[in-house]
DODO-877146 format. One record per residue (C-alpha): z, y, x; residue number from 1. Coordinates in nm, 2 decimals. Example, Ala and Ser with C-alpha at 12.3 -4.5 7.8 and 13.67 -1.06 7.14 Angstrom:
       c3       c2       c1   resi
     0.78    -0.45     1.23      1
     0.71    -0.11     1.37      2
END
This chain:
       c3       c2       c1   resi
    -0.37    -2.10    -4.25      1
    -0.02    -2.13    -4.12      2
    -0.14    -2.29    -3.80      3
    -0.39    -2.00    -3.74      4
    -0.12    -1.74    -3.79      5
     0.09    -1.92    -3.53      6
    -0.20    -1.93    -3.29      7
    -0.27    -1.56    -3.33      8
     0.10    -1.46    -3.28      9
     0.12    -1.68    -2.97     10
    -0.19    -1.53    -2.83     11
    -0.06    -1.17    -2.90     12
     0.27    -1.26    -2.74     13
     0.10    -1.39    -2.42     14
    -0.13    -1.09    -2.39     15
     0.16    -0.85    -2.45     16
     0.39    -1.03    -2.20     17
     0.11    -1.03    -1.93     18
     0.06    -0.65    -1.98     19
     0.44    -0.58    -1.95     20
     0.46    -0.81    -1.65     21
     0.18    -0.63    -1.47     22
     0.33    -0.29    -1.55     23
     0.66    -0.42    -1.42     24
     0.49    -0.54    -1.11     25
     0.36    -0.19    -1.03     26
     0.71    -0.05    -1.08     27
     0.85    -0.33    -0.86     28
     0.59    -0.27    -0.59     29
     0.67     0.10    -0.60     30
     1.05     0.03    -0.56     31
     0.99    -0.22    -0.27     32
     0.76     0.02    -0.08     33
     1.00     0.30    -0.14     34
     1.29     0.09     0.00     35
     1.09     0.01     0.31     36
     1.00     0.38     0.36     37
     1.36     0.47     0.32     38
     1.45     0.22     0.58     39
     1.20     0.38     0.82     40
     1.38     0.71     0.77     41
     1.72     0.53     0.82     42
     1.62     0.37     1.15     43
     1.44     0.68     1.28     44
     1.75     0.89     1.23     45
     2.00     0.61     1.33     46
     2.24     0.73     1.60     47
     2.49     0.50     1.75     48
     2.61     0.40     2.09     49
     2.62     0.03     2.00     50
     2.40    -0.14     2.26     51
     2.38    -0.45     2.03     52
     2.16    -0.26     1.78     53
     1.81    -0.15     1.87     54
     1.70     0.12     1.64     55
     1.35     0.12     1.78     56
     1.31    -0.26     1.73     57
     1.45    -0.22     1.38     58
     1.21     0.07     1.32     59
     0.91    -0.14     1.44     60
     1.02    -0.43     1.22     61
     1.05    -0.23     0.90     62
     0.71    -0.07     0.96     63
     0.57    -0.42     1.01     64
     0.73    -0.53     0.68     65
     0.59    -0.23     0.49     66
     0.24    -0.30     0.64     67
     0.26    -0.67     0.55     68
     0.38    -0.60     0.20     69
     0.11    -0.34     0.14     70
    -0.15    -0.59     0.27     71
    -0.02    -0.86     0.04     72
     0.01    -0.66    -0.29     73
    -0.30    -0.45    -0.25     74
    -0.52    -0.76    -0.23     75
    -0.33    -0.97    -0.49     76
    -0.30    -0.70    -0.76     77
    -0.63    -0.51    -0.81     78
    -0.44    -0.26    -1.03     79
    -0.26    -0.12    -0.72     80
    -0.57     0.09    -0.65     81
    -0.47     0.31    -0.95     82
    -0.09     0.27    -0.95     83
     0.10     0.60    -0.93     84
     0.39     0.50    -0.69     85
     0.61     0.80    -0.76     86
     0.91     0.66    -0.57     87
     0.71     0.56    -0.26     88
     0.54     0.90    -0.25     89
     0.88     1.07    -0.27     90
     0.99     0.85     0.02     91
     0.70     0.96     0.24     92
     0.39     0.76     0.14     93
     0.07     0.97     0.11     94
    -0.18     0.83    -0.14     95
    -0.52     0.97    -0.20     96
    -0.76     0.81    -0.45     97
    -1.12     0.88    -0.51     98
    -1.22     1.03    -0.85     99
    -1.39     0.70    -0.95    100
    -1.08     0.49    -0.85    101
    -1.29     0.27    -0.62    102
    -1.13     0.39    -0.29    103
    -0.77     0.46    -0.20    104
    -0.61     0.58     0.12    105
    -0.25     0.51     0.21    106
    -0.07     0.68     0.50    107
     0.29     0.72     0.62    108
     0.46     0.85     0.93    109
     0.59     0.54     1.12    110
     0.85     0.77     1.29    111
     0.77     0.57     1.61    112
     0.60     0.85     1.79    113
     0.91     1.01     1.93    114
     0.86     1.39     1.91    115
     0.50     1.33     1.80    116
     0.40     1.20     1.46    117
     0.25     0.85     1.45    118
     0.08     0.75     1.12    119
    -0.02     0.42     0.97    120
    -0.34     0.46     0.77    121
    -0.51     0.21     0.54    122
    -0.80     0.21     0.30    123
    -0.82     0.00    -0.02    124
    -1.14    -0.08    -0.19    125
    -1.31    -0.33    -0.42    126
    -1.53    -0.54    -0.19    127
    -1.77    -0.83    -0.26    128
    -1.49    -1.08    -0.22    129
    -1.23    -0.89    -0.42    130
    -0.98    -0.61    -0.34    131
    -0.97    -0.53     0.03    132
    -0.73    -0.34     0.25    133
    -0.84    -0.22     0.60    134
    -0.66    -0.06     0.88    135
    -0.78     0.29     0.97    136
    -0.57     0.30     1.29    137
    -0.83     0.07     1.45    138
    -1.13     0.21     1.63    139
    -1.38     0.11     1.35    140
    -1.34    -0.04     1.01    141
    -1.63    -0.23     0.87    142
    -1.66    -0.21     0.49    143
    -1.88    -0.44     0.29    144
    -1.96    -0.30    -0.06    145
    -2.19    -0.58    -0.15    146
    -2.52    -0.53     0.02    147
    -2.44    -0.20     0.18    148
    -2.22    -0.20     0.49    149
    -2.07     0.10     0.64    150
    -1.86     0.17     0.95    151
    -1.59     0.41     0.90    152
    -1.44     0.56     1.22    153
    -1.09     0.68     1.24    154
    -1.09     1.04     1.12    155
    -0.86     1.18     1.38    156
    -1.07     1.03     1.66    157
    -1.40     1.19     1.55    158
    -1.52     1.50     1.73    159
    -1.54     1.81     1.53    160
    -1.89     1.97     1.48    161
    -1.95     2.32     1.60    162
END
């Protein structure tokens, strides 16, 4: 009986620890994305006469780091498709999630368009081989939902009807 109680307690501790670690992971992901978005703002507004520092190169680098991080975590952690990301949203990330939580769009102003806005846009979805993240900045994104494939064109490049 004593051994069974230890086993139950150990199992409960493991499950609880995993749940807390996952919740912490989403908080950590939010903080890290927010920090990268804040760096985008920093470099976009950077004003110095120091020729050794290239704000545009730094801006490109931080956008690449945000993209790489989003690609990594959105595939590795399926719960990212429903995570709230309050800090990242406050820092400039736009997140739109379908009502059934099976599709999510991420978008942010890269601040690399000069006087024009230039956005990075990604869609996240559960594919046949796990969670997927696809670039919407490309001409066409092919999505495999497990038997049904669809091509999704970039919305801002589609002609308007009428």
